[in-house]
N, C-alpha and C positions, 0 to 999 in steps of 0.2 A: 635341463636344469637339475641341479642336485636335489633341490627340494622335491621336485616331482618324482625323481627316481626313488627317494626315500619313502615318499607317500605310497608309491606303487608297491614297494617292498613290504610295507606295513599292511597294505590292503591284501596282498597275496599271502599274508600269514607268516611272514618271515620271523616276526616277533609277536608275542602275545601281550595282553594288557599287563603293565607293570614290569615287564621283563627288562632287564638291563641290556643296553645296547653293547655290541662288541667294543673293544678298546678303540679309541679314536683313530689310531694309525691303521688298524685292521679294517675299520669301516671305510676310511679314506682310500685305502688300497683297493677294496672291493668296488668302490664307486669310480676308481681311477681319477681321483681328484686330490688336491693338496689338503692338508689339515686346515689351513686357514679358510679355504673354500667350504669345507665341511662345517667349520665353526660358524660360518655365516648362515648356512642352510638350516641348521637345527633350530635356532630361535625363530626362524621364519615359519616353521611348522607350528610352533607355539603361538606366534602372533596371529596366524590365520585360524586359530582355534582348533587345529587338528590334533595337537598333542600337548601334554603338560610335561615339561622337562624339569628334572631335579638333578642338580650336580652336587655330589658329595664326595669329597676326597678324590677328585679327578675322575670319578665314574659318573656316567650319564644314565639316568633312568627315565624312561619315557612311558607315559600312559596315554592311551587313546582317549579321545573325548567322545561327544555325543554321536549317535547314529546319523543324524541329519548332516553333520559335517563330513562324516565318512562317505555318505552317499554323494555329497557334492563332489568329493574328490574322485569317486568312482566315475561319475559322469564326465568329469574333466579329463580323466585318463582315457576313457572310451572315445571321447571326441578327438583326442590327439591321435588315436590309433586309426581313425577313419581316413 
């Protein structure tokens, strides 16, 4: 799932707190998904409390949230790897 791939990239330190994400098309190409699929995944990260998204003039800025939520995702990713 795209949401999990994005979460994993965040947890691996691909982006830091408050850093602007790459342009939508570049990020979609990196994940090998369509832009509409990516657009569905980004808000899901926010809904689950993982990140806070701000969209301004077509640019997406993401900030990570609490450590407990990040730890939850780490556990989830680790379980999938087993």
